[in-house]
C-alpha positions as CSV (number, residue, x, y, z in Angstrom):
1,M,-6.4,4.7,28.7
2,P,-9.5,2.6,29.3
3,I,-11.9,3.8,32.1
4,A,-12.7,1.9,35.1
5,N,-15.7,-0.2,35.2
6,A,-18.7,1.7,37.0
7,I,-19.6,-1.0,39.9
8,R,-21.4,-0.5,43.2
9,F,-21.2,-3.1,46.1
10,N,-23.5,-2.9,49.4
11,S,-21.9,-6.0,51.0
12,L,-18.8,-8.0,51.3
13,D,-21.1,-10.8,50.0
14,E,-21.2,-8.5,46.7
15,I,-17.7,-7.8,46.4
16,L,-16.6,-11.7,46.6
17,A,-19.4,-12.6,44.1
18,Y,-17.8,-10.1,41.8
19,A,-14.6,-11.4,42.2
20,E,-15.7,-14.9,41.5
21,Q,-17.5,-13.6,38.5
22,C,-14.5,-12.2,37.1
23,A,-12.6,-15.2,38.0
24,G,-14.6,-17.5,35.7
25,S,-14.4,-14.6,32.6
26,R,-11.5,-13.7,30.5
27,V,-10.5,-10.5,31.9
28,E,-8.5,-7.3,31.0
29,A,-6.4,-5.3,33.7
30,L,-6.9,-1.7,32.9
31,K,-4.3,-0.7,35.6
32,D,-0.6,-2.4,37.1
33,W,-2.3,-4.8,39.5
34,S,-3.9,-8.2,37.8
35,L,-7.0,-9.6,39.2
36,A,-5.6,-11.8,41.3
37,Q,-3.5,-9.2,42.6
38,N,-6.7,-6.8,42.8
39,I,-8.6,-9.4,44.9
40,K,-5.9,-10.3,47.0
41,H,-5.3,-6.6,48.1
42,L,-9.1,-6.4,49.0
43,A,-8.3,-9.4,51.0
44,I,-5.1,-8.3,52.9
45,T,-7.3,-4.8,54.2
46,I,-10.6,-6.9,55.1
47,R,-8.1,-9.1,57.3
48,M,-6.6,-6.2,58.7
49,S,-9.5,-4.3,59.9
50,A,-10.5,-7.3,62.2
51,K,-7.0,-8.5,62.8
52,G,-4.7,-5.8,62.6
53,P,-1.9,-4.5,62.9
54,A,-2.7,-0.9,64.1
55,L,-1.0,1.1,61.4
56,K,-1.3,5.3,61.2
57,A,-0.5,7.2,58.4
58,P,1.1,10.5,59.4
59,F,-1.0,12.7,61.6
60,L,-1.6,15.7,59.0
61,I,-3.0,13.2,56.1
62,R,-5.1,11.6,59.0
63,K,-6.9,15.1,60.2
64,L,-7.6,16.1,56.2
65,A,-8.7,12.4,55.3
66,K,-11.5,12.5,57.8
67,L,-12.7,15.6,56.3
68,R,-13.4,14.1,52.9
69,K,-15.0,10.6,54.7
70,N,-18.2,10.9,54.1
71,K,-17.4,12.0,50.2
72,M,-15.8,9.3,49.8
73,F,-18.3,6.6,51.6
74,K,-21.1,8.5,49.1
75,D,-18.7,8.9,45.5
76,G,-15.8,6.2,46.0
77,I,-12.4,6.0,46.4
78,P,-10.0,8.2,43.9
79,S,-7.7,6.0,42.4
80,G,-4.1,6.8,42.0
81,F,-3.3,6.5,45.7
82,T,0.4,5.0,46.2
83,I,0.7,3.0,49.3
84,P,3.6,4.5,51.3
85,G,7.0,2.2,52.0
86,K,5.4,1.5,55.9
87,F,2.9,0.2,54.4
88,T,4.3,-2.5,51.9
89,D,2.6,-5.6,53.8
90,F,-0.7,-4.3,51.7
91,I,0.9,-4.7,48.4
92,P,0.3,-8.1,46.7
93,D,3.0,-10.9,45.6
94,P,2.6,-10.3,41.6
95,N,2.6,-13.8,41.5
96,I,-0.6,-15.0,43.4
97,S,-2.8,-16.9,41.5
98,T,-6.4,-15.9,41.1
99,E,-7.4,-19.1,43.0
100,Q,-5.3,-18.4,45.9
101,A,-6.5,-14.7,46.2
102,L,-10.0,-16.0,45.9
103,D,-9.4,-18.3,48.8
104,D,-8.0,-15.4,50.8
105,L,-10.5,-13.0,50.3
106,R,-13.1,-15.6,51.4
107,N,-10.9,-16.2,54.2
108,A,-10.9,-12.8,54.9
109,I,-14.3,-11.8,55.2
110,D,-15.1,-15.0,57.1
111,T,-12.9,-13.7,59.5
112,F,-14.4,-9.9,59.5
113,N,-17.7,-11.3,59.7
114,R,-16.3,-13.2,62.7
115,A,-15.0,-10.5,64.7
116,N,-16.6,-8.3,67.3
117,T,-13.9,-5.1,67.5
118,Y,-12.3,-4.0,64.4
119,F,-8.8,-2.5,64.2
120,P,-8.9,1.4,63.1
121,H,-7.9,2.6,59.8
122,P,-4.9,3.8,59.1
123,I,-6.0,6.9,57.9
124,F,-9.4,7.9,58.8
125,E,-8.9,5.8,62.4
126,K,-11.8,5.0,64.6
127,F,-14.8,3.1,62.1
128,T,-17.7,1.2,63.1
129,R,-18.4,-2.2,61.7
130,Q,-20.7,-0.5,59.1
131,E,-18.6,2.0,58.2
132,W,-15.5,-0.7,58.0
133,I,-18.1,-2.1,55.3
134,T,-18.8,0.6,53.5
135,F,-15.0,1.4,53.2
136,H,-14.3,-2.1,51.9
137,C,-17.4,-1.7,49.6
138,R,-15.8,1.6,47.6
139,H,-12.5,0.1,47.9
140,G,-13.6,-3.0,46.4
141,E,-15.4,-1.2,43.9
142,L,-11.8,0.6,43.1
143,H,-10.0,-2.7,42.6
144,L,-11.8,-4.3,41.0
145,G,-13.2,-1.9,38.7
146,N,-9.6,-1.8,37.4
147,V,-10.6,-4.9,35.8
148,Q,-12.5,-5.4,32.6
149,I,-14.8,-8.4,31.7
150,V,-14.3,-9.1,28.4
151,E,-17.0,-10.9,26.3
């Protein structure tokens, strides 16, 4: 199985720029989702952080995850997490176009940047604006790292 790209983001604008670079290139999906699905998933989560809904993972998962938050912010999000049924709104339509996904990502980032309050994370709960940005950067690395630009 191919190894995910080692990319690092420090801002939402860097996520968008890399997504646009991928969209303008020939790419190979290294996992189950297409480039468009990965971009759309990021758009969904970025928008959710500013607009809701306020979903919650089970209590034990939330408590255990809090112990790993700083490690995740530093080292990244491990792959292999399956989205539970309660969170199916986070699963992108397999038929979405890359252009539509990019438009959704641009709009989600704009929504996030205009917000002055943020919803709790479903697992880690209360995040500051900067913690949300850091989470979105690590999350973007995970998903866009699952797409390889083919030279």
